[in-house]
N, C-alpha and C positions, 0 to 999 in steps of 0.2 A: 103870655100865656104863661103856663102851668105850667112842674115838671115830671120828668121821667118815675113815676113809680120803679121800685125792683120789683124781684119775684116777691119777696120779702115781702116787701111791705104791701101787695095788695093785697098778696094770702091773709097777714092781719085787719086790714079797710075790709075785706069781706066774713071772716071769723065778728068781727065790732062791728057785722051787718047782722047779721044774723043772732048776734046775742041783742042787739035792740034795734027790733025791726020798725021799731017806733020812728028814729031815724031816717033825716030826708036825705035827697043827695049830696043835698047844700048844708047838712052839719051833718055829711061822714067824708065829704072834704075839709070843710075849720077842723075834722076834728085830723083826720091822716096830714097835716099841714105841720 
């Protein structure tokens, strides 16, 4: 299973998702590692 994300990590992920709306969940997951 994956690791838990900190609040800061979650915010970064949300910001990245907003900046790159074409990214899939899988791509975002790879980016977050």
